[in-house]
C-alpha positions in Angstrom: 115.5 60.3 136.8 119.0 59.4 135.1 121.4 56.9 136.8 118.9 55.2 138.5 118.5 51.4 138.4 115.4 49.8 139.4 115.8 47.6 142.3 113.8 44.8 141.3 113.5 41.8 143.5 113.6 44.2 146.6 110.6 43.9 149.5 109.8 46.5 151.6 109.0 46.3 155.3 105.9 45.2 156.3 102.8 47.5 156.5 100.2 46.5 159.2 96.3 48.0 159.0 93.8 46.5 161.1 90.2 46.2 159.5 87.7 47.8 161.1 83.5 47.3 160.3 83.1 51.2 160.1 85.5 51.2 157.0 84.0 47.8 155.5 80.7 50.0 155.8 82.0 52.5 154.3 84.1 50.9 151.3 80.5 48.8 150.7 78.3 51.8 150.9 81.1 53.9 148.1 80.3 50.8 145.7 76.4 50.6 146.6 77.1 46.9 147.7 74.2 46.0 150.1 74.6 42.8 151.6 74.0 42.6 155.1 77.3 40.8 155.5 79.3 43.7 154.8 77.3 45.5 157.3 76.5 43.7 160.6 78.1 41.2 162.5 75.1 38.8 163.1 74.4 38.4 159.7 78.1 37.8 158.6 78.1 35.2 161.1 75.0 33.4 160.2 76.7 32.9 156.5 79.7 31.5 158.7 82.2 34.7 158.6 84.0 35.7 162.0 82.5 39.2 161.8 81.4 41.5 159.2 83.4 40.6 156.0 84.8 42.9 153.9 84.2 42.9 149.7 87.0 41.3 147.7 88.0 44.8 146.3 88.4 45.9 149.8 92.0 44.7 149.1 92.7 47.9 147.8 92.3 49.6 151.2 95.1 47.5 152.9 97.1 46.9 150.4 97.7 51.0 150.2 100.1 51.6 152.5 102.7 49.0 151.4 102.1 49.8 147.4 102.4 53.7 148.4 105.8 52.9 150.3 107.3 51.3 147.4 105.9 53.1 144.8 107.4 56.4 146.5 111.2 54.8 147.0 113.5 56.1 144.7 114.4 52.6 144.4 111.7 51.9 142.5 112.6 54.2 139.7 109.2 55.6 139.3 110.2 58.6 141.8 112.7 61.4 141.8 113.0 63.5 145.2 113.4 66.3 143.1 110.4 66.4 141.0 108.2 64.0 142.6 106.1 60.9 141.3 103.7 62.8 139.5 101.3 60.6 140.8 98.4 61.6 138.2 100.9 60.5 135.5 101.1 56.7 136.9 99.1 55.2 135.1 97.9 51.4 136.1 97.5 48.8 132.9 96.8 45.7 134.7 95.5 44.3 138.3 95.4 41.2 139.6 94.2 39.8 142.9 94.0 36.3 144.2 92.1 35.7 147.3 92.5 32.9 150.1 91.1 33.6 153.8 88.2 36.2 153.7 89.1 39.5 155.6 86.8 40.2 158.5 86.2 43.1 160.8 89.1 42.8 164.0 91.8 41.5 161.7 95.0 42.7 161.5 96.8 42.3 158.2 100.3 42.8 157.5 101.5 43.7 153.8 104.9 43.1 152.0 105.4 44.7 148.4 108.1 43.5 146.1 109.1 45.4 143.0 109.0 42.3 140.4 109.6 43.7 136.8 111.2 47.1 135.8 111.2 48.8 132.2 112.4 52.0 130.6 111.9 52.6 127.2 111.3 55.4 125.0 111.4 57.5 127.8 108.2 55.2 129.3 109.0 53.5 132.8 107.2 50.4 133.1 106.8 48.7 136.6 105.6 45.6 138.2 104.9 45.2 141.7 103.5 41.9 144.1 102.3 41.9 147.2 101.3 38.6 149.8 99.0 40.2 153.0 99.0 37.6 155.6 96.5 37.8 159.0 97.0 37.5 162.3 96.9 33.7 162.8 99.6 34.0 159.4 97.0 32.6 157.1 97.5 34.3 153.7 94.7 36.5 152.8 95.7 38.0 149.2 98.2 37.5 146.5 98.7 40.8 144.1 100.0 41.9 141.4 100.2 45.5 139.7 101.7 46.6 136.5 101.7 50.1 135.2 103.6 52.8 133.7 104.7 56.2 134.2 104.5 57.9 130.2 107.0 59.8 128.9 106.4 63.6 129.3 105.3 64.2 125.7 102.5 61.5 125.9 99.3 63.4 124.9 97.0 63.0 127.6 94.2 63.3 125.3 95.0 60.1 123.5 93.9 58.7 127.2 91.3 61.1 127.9 87.4 59.3 128.2 84.2 61.0 127.0 82.9 63.8 128.5 80.5 63.0 131.6 76.9 63.3 131.3 74.1 65.1 132.9 74.5 65.6 136.6 71.9 64.7 139.3 71.8 60.6 138.2 71.8 58.5 141.8 74.1 55.3 142.3 71.3 52.2 140.6 72.2 48.7 140.1 70.2 46.8 137.6 70.1 43.5 135.8 69.9 40.3 135.6 73.0 39.4 138.2 71.3 41.7 140.9 68.3 39.7 141.6 68.9 35.9 139.5 70.8 32.8 141.8 73.1 30.9 139.9 71.3 28.7 137.3 71.0 24.8 137.8 72.2 22.8 141.1 74.8 20.9 139.1 78.8 20.6 140.7 79.6 24.2 139.7 76.7 25.7 139.9 74.5 24.7 136.6 77.1 26.9 134.7 78.7 25.4 131.4 81.4 26.6 128.9 79.7 29.1 126.6 77.1 30.2 128.9 76.4 34.3 129.3 77.1 35.4 132.4 74.1 37.3 134.3 75.1 41.5 133.3 75.2 43.4 135.8 74.6 47.4 135.4 75.1 50.2 138.0 75.4 53.9 137.3 77.9 56.0 139.7 76.5 59.5 140.5 78.8 62.5 140.6 79.7 62.1 143.8 81.0 58.3 143.8 84.8 59.2 143.4 84.5 61.4 146.3 82.8 58.6 148.5 85.3 56.1 146.9 88.2 58.7 147.8 87.4 58.4 151.4 86.7 55.0 151.4 90.2 54.1 149.8 92.0 56.7 150.9 93.1 58.0 147.4 92.7 61.3 146.8 94.9 61.5 143.6 93.7 64.9 142.2 92.0 64.8 139.5 89.7 62.3 140.4 88.2 65.0 142.7 89.1 68.1 141.0 88.0 68.9 137.3 89.8 72.0 137.1 93.2 69.7 137.5 91.6 66.9 135.2 90.9 69.5 132.7 94.3 71.3 133.0 95.9 67.5 132.4 93.5 66.7 129.2 90.7 65.1 130.4 87.5 66.4 130.1 86.7 65.8 133.7 86.9 63.5 136.6 87.5 60.5 135.9 86.4 57.4 138.5 89.4 55.4 140.3 90.4 52.5 138.5 90.3 50.5 141.4 86.2 51.7 141.4 85.8 50.3 138.2 87.4 47.1 139.1 85.8 46.8 142.0 82.0 47.2 140.2 83.7 44.3 138.2 84.2 41.8 141.3 80.8 43.3 142.3 78.6 42.4 139.6 80.6 38.7 139.2 79.5 38.3 142.9 76.0 39.8 143.0 74.8 36.0 141.7 76.1 34.8 144.8 74.8 37.4 147.4 78.0 39.1 147.0 79.5 36.2 149.3 83.3 37.1 148.9 84.5 33.4 149.1 82.9 32.5 145.9 85.6 34.8 143.9 88.9 33.2 144.4 90.9 36.0 141.6 90.3 38.4 139.1 92.7 39.7 136.9 92.1 42.4 134.2 93.3 45.2 132.5 92.5 48.9 132.4 92.0 50.3 128.9 91.1 53.6 129.2 89.3 55.8 132.3 85.6 55.2 133.2 83.9 58.8 134.4 80.9 59.6 136.8 77.0 59.5 135.3 77.5 57.0 133.0 76.4 53.4 133.4 79.1 50.8 133.5 78.0 47.1 132.6 79.5 44.4 133.8 79.4 41.1 131.1 81.3 38.0 130.4 81.1 34.3 129.6 82.1 31.1 130.9 85.1 30.5 129.3 86.1 27.0 131.2 84.4 24.7 133.8 86.5 21.8 135.9 86.1 20.3 139.6 84.4 23.0 141.9 85.8 26.4 139.6 84.2 28.2 136.9 86.8 30.5 134.6 85.0 33.5 133.5 86.2 35.9 130.7 84.7 39.2 131.8 85.0 43.1 131.0 83.3 46.4 132.2 81.4 48.6 129.5 80.8 52.6 129.2 79.3 54.2 126.5 79.7 51.5 124.1 83.4 50.9 124.9 85.4 48.2 127.2 87.0 50.1 130.4 88.0 47.3 131.6 89.1 44.8 129.3 91.0 41.4 129.1 89.3 40.2 132.3 89.6 36.5 133.6 87.9 35.6 136.9 87.8 32.3 138.8 84.6 31.5 140.4 84.2 28.9 143.1 80.1 28.7 143.3 80.3 25.7 145.5 81.5 28.2 148.7 78.7 30.2 148.4 76.2 29.6 151.7 72.9 30.4 150.9 
């Protein structure tokens, strides 16, 4: 895009998203999150929410339209009306969310996105966007940051390719100590101490996980759905959405707390490499610090012995969990 200068600092008009219970249910099912607070109004209200409450990763759904408007504007410097965005080439490098008020069915969420950093070097286009989402009462529900790159055209896709997928037919399952264990102790921050290992969480996405997540998130990027296209660009087959894997990181962190979204205050992590269906994802972490009512966890997602999401830092508030 010769001659295009990215409009750093530009803020795009707000987009609106009305949250429905069925969409929350669909998203939770796509990630195999079975907590009743995401499906049943009565269960959610008994836990202190206004209505069925969205998992933290649902943020990807209500911010999507705003981010798409920013990325597809030629002023962002990564979209060329002549050649298109080449969405399969926009690689998300890092994701950060900071949650404030819970998002519940019936909420109307307005999101604004802005371009906060841009650098073109070596033929690659690096971009960072931020977003802020508020509910109908004007309360901030989410702050987000999204860092990505459109690699140079001669970059080998094979360098980023994951291992080939394994045998088909494996069903989604969640296992490990985090799925069943409650936090230890009764201290001011749930009994956690610096240096403790966080309960592990394991889940194996089945072969249709990318299709369910595409429907739930409205992200139909072809290489998540079309094996032939994925192979044509150097991948061994269909890969999982990055935000699906990020959503499973949030899922694992909240599993010891009944999936209560009030506990997870922020999560930032780097996308290291693609993950594939039918191979187990392992969420693991270590308590890095404990202060006041907060627990900081250094965390990652592993697949086949390698990190697919790395450098994760989560802030938890165990005291906000209502048993």
